[in-house]
N, C-alpha and C positions, 0 to 999 in steps of 0.2 A: 245936581245934574243927575238924571234918571237914565239909566242904562237899559236897553233892550236888545235883544238879538234878532238879526234880520236874515231870512233865508235868501241866499243869493244864487243858488243853482246846485244841481246834481250831476255827478259823473255818470257814465254811461250805465253802470250797474247799480245806481241808486245811492252811492255814497254822497254825503252833503258836505258843503263847506259853509261855515258860520262865520259871519263878519259883525262885529259888535257896532251899533250905532247909538248915539245919544240924543236926547231931547229933553228940554226943560220941562218941569211938570205941567206947565201951561200949555205945551204944544202937544200935537198929536204925533205919536211915533211914526216914522216912515213906513209906508205900506210896502211889504215885501211882494215881489212879483212871483207868479206861479212858476216853479222851477221845471227845467226840462226833465223828462223821464217820469213824471208824476201825471197819472191819470186825471184829467179835470173835465167838467162839463163846460159848456158854453158860459161865459161870465153872466151872471144874473143878479138882480137885486130885487128881493121880494120879502115881505113880512111872513113869519111862521108862527104857528101857535105850538109846535111840537117839533123837537129835534131827535133824530134817531142815528145811531151808528149801527151799520151792518158789517160785522166783522168778515163775513164770507166775501163780499165784494169791496170791503174796505172804503166805504162810502159814508159820508155824514149828510143826511137828507133832512130838509125842514118841510114840514106839511102844513097845510091850513085846513080848517074846518069848513067845508063847503055846504054845510048844512044838509039838506035832504039828498044831495048828490054825493055825500060821504066825504072822506079825507082825500086831499089832492096834493101830490107832491109839488112843491114851490120853489125850492131852492136847493142846491147842492153846494156844500162847502168846500174850497178849493185850497191847494197848497199842501196837501197831506200825503203821507205815503202809507202808514199803518196807524189809523185813529183807533184809540182804544176806550178812553174815558171821556165823559162829557158832563158839563155843568153850566148853569146860567147864574149871573149875579143880579142884583136888585134892579139895575138899569137895563137888563135884557142882553147884555154882552155874552157871547157864547165862548166857553172854554173847552178846548179839545186836546187831549194828551196824544202824542204820537210817539209810540214806542220804538220806532225805527230811527227817526232822526232826534229823538230825545228832547222834545220841546212841548211847551203848552202854546198852542196857537189861539189867539183871542180875536173874536170877530164882533163887529158892531152889529146891532139888530138889523136884520134883513140884508147884511152884506155877505157876498160870497167869498171875499178876499180878506185874510187876516190883516189887522192894523198893527199887531204886535206879536212877537213870540217871546217866550221865557225859557231860558235854557235850564235843563235838568242839571243837578249837580254831577259833576264828573263821575263816570262810570255807573250811572244809574239810568234806568229806563222807566219812564213814568207810564203807569197803567191807568190809574184813576184819579179823579180830581173833585174837589169840593171848594166852594167859596163861602166864606163867612159873611155874616151881615155887615161886619166892618170893611169887607173887601179884601181880606187876606186870602191867599190862595193856598190850598193844601194838595199835595199830589202823593199817591201811594205808589212807591217805586220798588222795582226789582233791581238789585245790584249785580255788577259783573261777576261778583265772587259767589252769587247764588242765593244771597240773603234778601231781605226786604226791609224798607224802613219808610218813614214819612218825611216830606220836605214841606216846610212853610215858607212862603214868599209874601212879601209886603204887596199892597195894592198896585204898586208901580213895577213889580217884577224883581225886586230885590231879594235874594235868598237870605232868609233870617235864621233858620235852623233846620237841622235834621234829627230826627227821633226814631230810635229803634224800639218799638214795642215788644214785649217779651214773648208774645204769641205769633208775631209776624216772622215766620221761619224762612220760607222761600219767596213769598210775594205778599203784597198788600192787596186785599180785596176792595170791595165797594166802600166808598166814603159818604158820609152825610154829616151836615153841621146844623147846630140848632141856633135859635136867636141869640144866645148868649155867647156863642162862639165855641162851645163845646164840639169836639169832633168825635164821630163814631166810625170805627173801622171794622170791616169784616176781615179778619186775619185767617191765614191758610197755610198749608205746607203740602208737600208732595205725599205726605202720609194722610192727607185728607182730614186731619184734625182742624175744624174750623170753629171759631169762636167770634164773639163781637166785643170789641174793647172800646172803652170810653177814654178820650184824652180831655180832661177839663181844660177850660180856656186858661191860659197863663201857666200851665204846668208842663213838665217834661217827662212824666211817667204815665204810661197807659195802665187801665184797670180792666180786667176781664169783667163783664156783666153776669149776673147770676144765671140767666136762663141757659137751659142745656139744649142746644140746638141739634136737630138731626143732621142737616146740612144747610146752613143759612147762605142766602143768596144776596138779592138786592136789598138795601136798607133805605129807609126815609124817615124824616122827622115831621111829625104834625104841627099844626099852628100853636098847640098848647105844650109842645115839647115832648110827647110821647114818641117811642120809637117804634117803627114798623119794620118788621124783618121777614123776608120771604123764607119759608121753610120748603126747600126744594124736594125733601123726601115725602112730604105730606100734601103737596100741591096746593098750599094756601099760604097766608101770611098772619102773623100774630102781632097785635099791638100791645106793648108794654108800656105801663104808666110811669111817667117821671115822677120823682128824680131817681127812685132806686131801680126802676126797670126790672122789677121782680114779679109784679102782678100782671097777668093778662086782662086786658080790658076789652079786646075785640078780636074776632078771628074772621079773616076774609078769605072765602073759598074762591078758588080759581078752576073749579070744574068737578066738584064732588069727591075729590081724593081717589078718583079713578085714573090710574096712569095711562089707560088707553084712551081717554077723552079729556083728559085735564092738562094743564100747561104748569110748568114751574117757572118762576120768574128769576131770571139772572140779573134783572134790575127793576126798580120801582121808582115811579114819580107820581106825587099827589098833585091834584089841581088845586088852585088857590084857596078855594072854599072847602077843601078836604072833604068833598062829598063823593068824589071819583078818584079812581086810582089807575094809572097806566101800568102795565107790566110788558117787558121784553121777555118773550117766551122761547123755551126750548125743551122738548117741542111743545106743540099745543094743539087745540082742536083742529086748527088747520095748519099744523106743523109749525114753522117759525113764523114770527110775526109779532105785532105789537097790538095788545088788546086793552080795551077800556072796560072796567067793572065799576060797580057802585062800592062806596067805601063809607063806613067800615064793613058792612054786612053784604059782601058780595055774593055772587051765585054763579052757576054755570052759564047763565044768560049773560052774553056779552052786549055791552052798549055799542061798542064800535071795534072794529078790527082792521088793521092794515097789514096786508100781506107783504112781507119782505123777505130778504135772504136771512140768514142767521142773525137774529137780533142780539145786540151786545149791551148797549147803553142808551139811555133815553132821559130826556129833560123835558118838562113842560114850561113854556114861556110863562113868566110872571104875569098875572092878571087873567090867564086863560080860566 
């Protein structure tokens, strides 16, 4: 019997009640209704090539590539209060963490309504999320006591383990997983010491990677397993060669290293062919927004730009 949590309603000031419901592995979990007190768009169902969270408006939007007419908003995901992290699995399901109601909401491709929710461990608030090739779900959490740790769930939403990496002092930052199931986490603290750690598949201890980052932001993994890390101080991203992640093999520029015309990336997402890279910017050439650059050798010339509110998390649909 596989257990999922279902959102059933909010009180007037946004408190939520969670009721557990169960379904056999062969059945689809019950679809939770959109709760009262949550801002929601008109129900829609539409395919999207790109999903974006804007923290400022607390929205999760899906966009489609309309060719010569640019990128168009196609869908808004519903049933959320404070969305923070975003990931997709190989089937195109969308995973969104909500740090207010402490769940991961799961959406089928093209659907505005979640078909399942996964409850975070007691006392923890999920911020970032990654899904491995095997379908396991990782979240980077902040605890009620002020610390941070990782939580791993099976593909059916069962909590498997929690891990406290040594450098996750106050919160867990961006997450990324490679094809082998190794997890990478941007760790941080209120003292602004930020590093990138690796949690090898099947292990319970993280290890800090060699590079000394000025201020790492978004991270991504290439098809060959190399690690891409945004350097927010230098307004670009560095790609480190697997498996040691000590050698820089590419530098992707997001605007010439000029803080008045460049953008630093709070999140990154590579296209399937790894020839382009999307960045969620803060600030950028046009203030906040989502920008497409060539990869690995970007330039200040943008291939596309979507003007949004404060961009926070971004994920490219597999196949785009």
